C-alpha positions in Angstrom: 2.9 8.3 -10.8 1.5 5.9 -8.6 -2.2 4.5 -9.0 -3.8 3.1 -6.1 -6.8 0.4 -6.6 -8.6 -2.3 -4.8 -10.3 -0.6 -1.8 -14.2 -1.1 -1.1 -16.7 -2.1 1.4 -16.2 -5.7 3.1 -17.6 -7.3 6.3 -15.4 -8.2 9.2 -13.2 -11.3 8.7 -13.3 -10.6 4.9 -10.4 -10.2 2.5 -9.5 -7.6 0.3 -6.1 -7.0 -2.1 -5.0 -3.5 -2.8 -2.8 -2.7 -5.8 -0.4 0.1 -6.1 1.3 0.8 -10.2 3.9 2.9 -10.8 3.7 4.7 -14.4 6.3 6.5 -16.2 10.2 6.5 -17.5 10.9 4.7 -14.4 14.7 3.5 -13.9 14.5 2.3 -10.4 12.2 2.0 -7.3 13.2 2.1 -3.5 11.3 0.6 -0.6 7.5 0.5 -1.3 4.9 1.3 1.4 1.8 1.3 2.4 0.1 3.7 4.9 -3.1 4.2 6.2 -5.3 7.2 7.8 -8.5 6.3 9.8 -10.9 9.8 10.5 -9.2 11.9 13.3 -6.2 9.8 13.4 -2.7 10.2 12.1 -1.6 8.5 9.2 0.4 5.2 10.1 2.8 2.9 8.2 1.1 -0.6 7.6 3.5 -2.4 5.5 6.8 -1.7 3.7 9.0 -4.0 1.2 12.3 -3.3 -0.2 13.5 -3.7 -3.6 14.9 -7.3 -2.5 11.9 -8.3 -0.8 12.4 -7.9 2.8 9.1 -6.7 4.9 8.0 -5.1 7.9 4.5 -4.8 9.2 2.8 -3.1 11.9 2.0 -4.9 14.9 -1.7 -4.5 14.2 -1.6 -6.0 11.0 1.1 -8.9 11.4 -0.3 -12.4 10.7 -3.2 -10.8 8.6 -1.9 -8.6 5.9 0.8 -9.5 3.2 2.6 -6.8 1.4 4.2 -8.2 -2.1 5.7 -6.6 -5.6 6.2 -7.3 -8.8 9.3 -5.5 -9.7 8.9 -6.1 -13.6 5.3 -4.4 -13.5 6.6 -1.8 -10.8 3.6 -2.7 -8.6 3.1 -2.9 -5.1 0.2 -5.3 -3.5 -1.4 -5.5 0.0 -3.3 -8.5 0.7 -5.7 -8.1 3.6 -7.2 -11.0 5.3 -9.2 -11.4 8.6 -10.4 -7.7 8.4 -11.6 -6.1 11.4 -13.6 -2.5 11.6 -10.5 -1.1 12.9 -8.7 -1.6 9.6 -11.1 1.0 8.6 -9.4 3.6 6.7 -7.7 5.4 3.6 -4.7 3.4 2.3 -2.1 5.5 0.4 0.9 3.8 -1.2 4.4 5.5 -1.2 7.6 4.9 -2.8 10.9 7.1 -3.6 11.3 6.7 -7.7 14.1 7.6 -10.0 12.7 8.2 -13.1 14.6 9.5 -16.2 13.8 13.1 -16.9 12.7 14.0 -13.6 15.4 12.4 -11.1 14.6 11.1 -7.7 11.1 11.8 -6.0 9.1 10.5 -3.0 5.7 9.8 -4.6 2.2 9.1 -2.9 -0.8 7.3 -4.5 -4.1 8.8 -4.5 -5.3 6.8 -1.6 -8.1 4.3 -1.7 -10.9 3.7 0.9 -11.2 0.6 2.8 -14.3 0.2 5.0 -14.7 -2.8 7.2 -18.4 -3.1 8.2 -21.2 -5.6 8.9 
């Protein structure tokens, strides 16, 4: 139901843009979230955006990452600038989605690897 893309290998100071698109017979999508999980660490919330566009960020990414969404495309984006090695992780999108036929469920994308290294 959620398909993430856009990860890859980038040098410190570089940029990447992640995308996560929801598919199916979607009626509505609630707050859309990006999480990340580094090796040996717990999954952490990176950024979230409500259906009306209000945003919140983890302190570690404030001023460097920007979350946005296109409600017409059922897609959430994460623009990541000034990337640091400590941003290396698998990034997951998450959202509560109401679909016709299946009702309300909480969905996770499959994860996309971001590696920041020289």
